[in-house]
C-alpha positions in Angstrom: 0.0 -7.4 -24.8 1.7 -4.5 -25.9 3.1 -2.3 -22.3 2.1 1.1 -21.9 4.3 3.1 -19.1 1.6 5.7 -19.7 -1.3 3.9 -19.5 0.3 2.0 -16.4 0.9 5.4 -14.5 -2.6 6.6 -15.4 -3.9 3.5 -13.6 -1.9 3.8 -10.8 -3.6 7.5 -10.1 -6.9 5.9 -10.5 -5.8 3.3 -8.0 -4.6 6.0 -5.4 -7.4 8.1 -5.9 -9.8 5.3 -4.7 -7.3 3.7 -2.0 -7.1 7.2 -0.6 -10.6 8.0 -0.3 -11.7 4.7 0.6 -11.8 5.4 4.8 -13.7 8.4 3.6 -17.4 7.3 4.3 -16.5 6.2 7.8 -16.6 9.6 8.9 -20.1 9.7 7.9 -20.9 6.6 10.2 -24.4 7.0 12.5 -24.7 4.3 15.3 -22.2 1.3 14.2 -18.7 1.1 16.1 -15.7 0.3 14.4 -15.8 -3.4 14.7 -19.4 -3.3 13.1 -18.1 -1.5 10.0 -14.8 -3.5 9.9 -17.0 -6.8 9.8 -18.9 -6.0 6.9 -16.2 -4.2 5.1 -13.6 -7.1 5.1 -16.4 -9.5 4.3 -17.0 -7.6 1.4 -13.7 -6.3 0.5 -11.4 -9.5 1.3 -14.1 -12.3 0.2 -17.4 -11.0 -1.5 -15.7 -8.5 -4.4 -12.6 -10.3 -5.0 -14.5 -13.9 -5.6 -16.9 -11.7 -7.8 -14.5 -9.8 -9.7 -12.5 -13.1 -10.6 -15.6 -15.1 -11.4 -16.9 -12.1 -13.7 -13.4 -11.4 -15.3 -11.2 -14.7 -15.6 -12.1 -17.4 -18.1 -12.2 -20.6 -16.9 -11.2 -19.8 -13.2 -11.5 -23.8 -11.9 -9.6 -24.8 -14.5 -6.8 -22.1 -13.6 -6.5 -22.9 -10.0 -6.5 -26.6 -10.9 -3.9 -26.6 -13.6 -1.3 -24.7 -11.0 0.6 -26.8 -8.6 -0.8 -26.4 -4.4 2.9 -24.6 -3.9 1.6 -21.6 -5.9 -1.2 -20.8 -3.4 1.1 -20.9 -0.5 3.2 -17.9 -0.9 -0.1 -15.7 -1.8 -1.9 -17.4 1.3 0.6 -16.8 3.7 1.9 -13.3 2.7 -2.1 -12.2 2.6 -2.3 -13.8 6.3 0.6 -11.4 7.3 -0.8 -8.6 5.7 -4.2 -9.1 7.6 -2.2 -9.2 10.9 -0.5 -5.9 9.7 -3.9 -4.3 9.2 -5.0 -4.8 12.7 -1.5 -3.4 14.3 -2.1 -0.7 12.0 -5.4 0.4 13.8 -3.8 0.2 17.1 -1.1 2.1 16.2 -3.1 4.9 15.0 -4.9 5.0 18.6 -1.5 5.3 20.1 0.3 7.2 18.0 -1.9 9.4 16.2 -3.0 9.1 12.6 -0.1 11.1 10.8 2.4 9.6 12.5 1.3 6.4 12.2 0.7 6.6 8.5 4.3 8.2 8.3 5.9 5.2 9.7 3.8 2.3 8.2 3.0 3.6 4.9 6.6 4.8 4.2 8.1 1.7 5.6 5.4 0.0 3.3 5.7 1.8 0.1 9.8 1.4 0.1 9.9 -2.1 1.2 6.9 -3.2 -1.2 8.8 -1.1 -3.9 12.3 -2.6 -3.4 11.8 -6.3 -2.1 9.6 -7.7 -5.3 12.4 -5.9 -7.7 15.4 -7.7 -5.6 13.5 -10.8 -5.5 12.4 -11.2 -9.6 14.8 -9.1 -11.5 18.0 -8.6 -9.4 19.8 -10.6 -12.1 18.7 -8.5 -15.0 18.3 -5.3 -13.4 20.3 -2.1 -15.3 22.3 -0.1 -13.0 20.6 3.2 -14.2 17.3 2.1 -13.6 18.3 0.6 -10.2 19.9 4.1 -9.1 16.5 6.0 -10.2 14.4 3.3 -8.1 16.6 3.9 -5.2 16.6 7.5 -5.8 12.8 7.6 -6.1 12.1 5.6 -2.8 14.3 7.8 -0.6 12.6 11.0 -2.0 9.4 8.8 -1.4 10.3 8.1 2.1 11.3 11.7 2.6 7.9 12.8 1.3 6.0 10.4 3.5 7.8 11.4 6.6 7.6 15.3 6.0 3.8 14.8 5.3 3.7 12.9 8.4 5.5 15.4 10.6 3.1 18.1 9.5 0.0 15.7 10.5 1.9 15.1 13.7 2.1 19.1 14.2 -1.3 19.4 13.9 -2.4 16.9 16.1 -0.3 18.4 18.6 -2.0 21.3 18.8 -5.4 20.3 18.5 -4.8 17.6 21.6 -2.6 20.6 23.5 0.5 18.1 23.6 1.5 14.9 23.1 -1.0 12.2 24.1 2.0 9.6 25.3 3.6 11.1 28.1 5.8 7.8 29.2 8.6 7.0 27.5 8.1 3.1 28.2 4.3 3.6 26.3 5.6 5.5 23.3 8.7 3.2 22.6 6.2 0.4 22.6 3.9 2.3 20.1 6.8 3.0 18.3 7.8 -0.4 17.9 4.0 -1.7 16.7 4.4 0.7 14.1 7.6 -0.6 12.8 6.4 -4.1 13.2 3.3 -3.2 11.1 5.6 -1.6 8.9 7.5 -4.6 7.9 4.1 -6.5 7.6 2.3 -4.1 5.9 3.9 -4.1 2.1 3.1 -8.1 2.4 -0.1 -7.7 0.4 1.8 -6.4 -2.5 4.4 -9.5 -1.9 1.3 -11.9 -1.6 0.5 -10.4 -5.6 4.0 -10.7 -6.4 4.4 -14.4 -5.4 1.1 -15.6 -6.9 2.4 -14.3 -10.7 2.3 -18.0 -11.5 -1.6 -18.3 -11.2 -2.0 -14.9 -13.1 0.4 -16.5 -16.1 -1.8 -19.6 -16.1 -5.1 -17.8 -16.6 -3.4 -16.2 -19.6 -2.0 -19.8 -21.0 -5.6 -20.3 -20.8 -7.0 -17.4 -22.7 -7.5 -14.9 -20.4 -6.8 -11.6 -21.1 -3.2 -10.2 -19.5 -4.8 -7.4 -18.7 -7.3 -9.2 -16.2 -5.1 -11.9 -15.0 -4.3 -10.1 -11.7 -8.2 -10.7 -11.0 -7.1 -15.0 -10.2 -4.6 -13.8 -8.0 -6.6 -11.2 -5.2 -9.1 -14.0 -4.1 -6.3 -16.1 -2.6 -4.2 -13.2 -1.2 -7.3 -11.6 0.5 -8.5 -14.7 1.8 -5.4 -15.1 4.2 -6.2 -11.7 5.3 -9.5 -12.2 6.2 -9.0 -14.7 8.9 -7.5 -12.0 10.8 -9.4 -9.4 10.5 -12.1 -11.5 10.8 -11.2 -13.0 13.8 -10.3 -9.6 15.4 -13.6 -7.7 14.3 -15.2 -10.9 16.1 -13.3 -10.2 19.4 -13.9 -6.8 19.8 -17.8 -7.4 19.0 -18.2 -9.7 21.9 -15.9 -7.7 24.1 -17.8 -4.4 23.6 -21.3 -5.8 23.4 -21.7 -4.1 19.8 -23.6 -6.9 18.3 -26.8 -4.9 18.6 -25.6 -2.2 16.4 -25.9 -4.8 13.5 -30.3 -4.1 13.9 -29.6 -0.5 12.5 -28.1 -1.8 9.1 -28.7 1.6 7.2 -26.9 3.8 6.2 -24.0 2.3 7.8 -23.7 -0.9 6.1 -24.5 1.0 2.4 -20.9 2.9 3.8 -19.4 0.2 4.7 -20.1 -1.7 1.5 -18.9 1.6 -0.5 -15.7 1.5 1.6 -15.0 -2.1 0.3 -16.0 -1.4 -3.2 -13.3 1.7 -3.1 -10.8 -0.6 -1.6 -10.9 -3.5 -3.8 -11.3 -1.4 -6.7 -8.1 0.3 -6.1 -6.2 -3.0 -5.7 -8.0 -4.8 -9.1 -6.9 -1.2 -10.8 -3.5 -1.3 -9.5 -3.1 -5.1 -10.7 -4.3 -3.9 -14.0 -1.3 -1.0 -13.6 1.4 -3.5 -12.7 0.5 -5.6 -15.7 1.1 -2.5 -18.1 3.9 -1.0 -16.6 5.9 -5.0 -17.5 8.3 -6.8 -15.3 9.2 -4.2 -12.7 5.2 -3.3 -12.3 5.0 -5.2 -8.9 7.7 -3.1 -7.8 7.6 0.5 -9.7 3.6 0.3 -9.6 3.2 -0.3 -6.2 5.5 2.7 -5.4 3.2 4.8 -7.8 0.0 3.4 -6.2 1.0 4.2 -2.8 2.3 7.9 -3.5 -1.1 8.7 -5.1 -2.9 7.1 -2.4 -0.8 9.1 -0.1 -1.5 12.8 -2.1 -5.0 11.5 -2.7 -5.4 11.3 1.4 -3.9 14.4 2.4 -5.8 16.5 0.1 -9.0 14.7 1.1 -8.4 15.7 4.6 -7.8 19.2 3.3 -11.1 19.5 1.8 -12.9 17.7 4.7 -12.0 20.3 7.3 -9.3 17.9 8.7 -6.7 21.0 8.5 -8.9 24.0 9.8 -6.8 26.0 11.5 -3.7 24.2 11.8 -0.2 25.7 12.2 1.0 27.4 9.1 4.5 25.2 9.7 2.2 22.0 9.6 0.7 22.8 6.2 4.4 23.8 4.9 5.6 20.1 6.0 2.9 18.6 4.0 3.5 20.8 0.9 6.8 20.2 0.9 5.9 16.2 1.2 3.7 16.4 -1.6 6.4 18.2 -3.5 8.9 15.2 -2.9 6.5 12.8 -3.9 5.9 14.2 -7.0 9.6 14.1 -7.8 9.5 10.5 -6.5 6.4 10.1 -9.0 8.7 11.2 -12.1 11.8 9.3 -11.1 10.0 5.9 -10.6 8.0 6.8 -13.9 11.5 7.2 -15.6 12.9 3.7 -14.1 10.3 2.0 -15.8 11.2 3.5 -19.0 14.6 2.0 -18.9 
């Protein structure tokens, strides 16, 4: 397969657009509680869609799995399960810190670690100095951009809530610690994808398309993530006695399914982007994917009225953050050309 940086970047943009909007349908839920929506979303996005795409696009899927050693499945499964735990911690962090601050910490750490760790783990010995410097500069600017955008959102939330919601220092520190732990675990879905590349290579050896080989990896990694997400949803359904919500499936079930299509579609497209970007695809592609996701989420929030009445300085911080993210995109794109 011929590599193409422009095509890879283009698909990363598409993936970011889909991922940045995947939670948008949740704004229009009518009767379901969060756990009703999340249970169905997890089932569709982590089981039904990954397996459906794999069966549809990966030729001889059973032969692919049968030809790789059992050890090739351990990494994707374990990293996927850790990512699933991070998903739960993300929800707790958003509830305790507010969406913007939690997003800045978790997505910032996840974007930086998810870009750097796979690159150093697989390409450290062959990496050119100029390429490494460009990637590090891109990660730094990406972190600054996320922090600025997150602080802008924090200023907006403080005005709307009349002040900080966490008044006790101990509670605030505990919430920050949870967010940091989540940030450390958040990029493990990319580690899952990177550690499952032997499965993708086996798909290619058996005649599969290199561009679609990633579809053989996602069912394994996401199966690990499904376990903690389902367990947490079932716990909340029992605790809050919200099973009755399923008696009114429409339109909330369709909105939850749409969220799953956007989310899984984003990662499916990201896998194609990584393949087109070459050896550094799981690093550069992940960074670009995260950047475009953040930019899309911020723009969607603006268009849906989240920033109505926000103070001017909060908008200035977000605009500055978007500028740094744009420059980071250019640096990471240039790094992939080297």
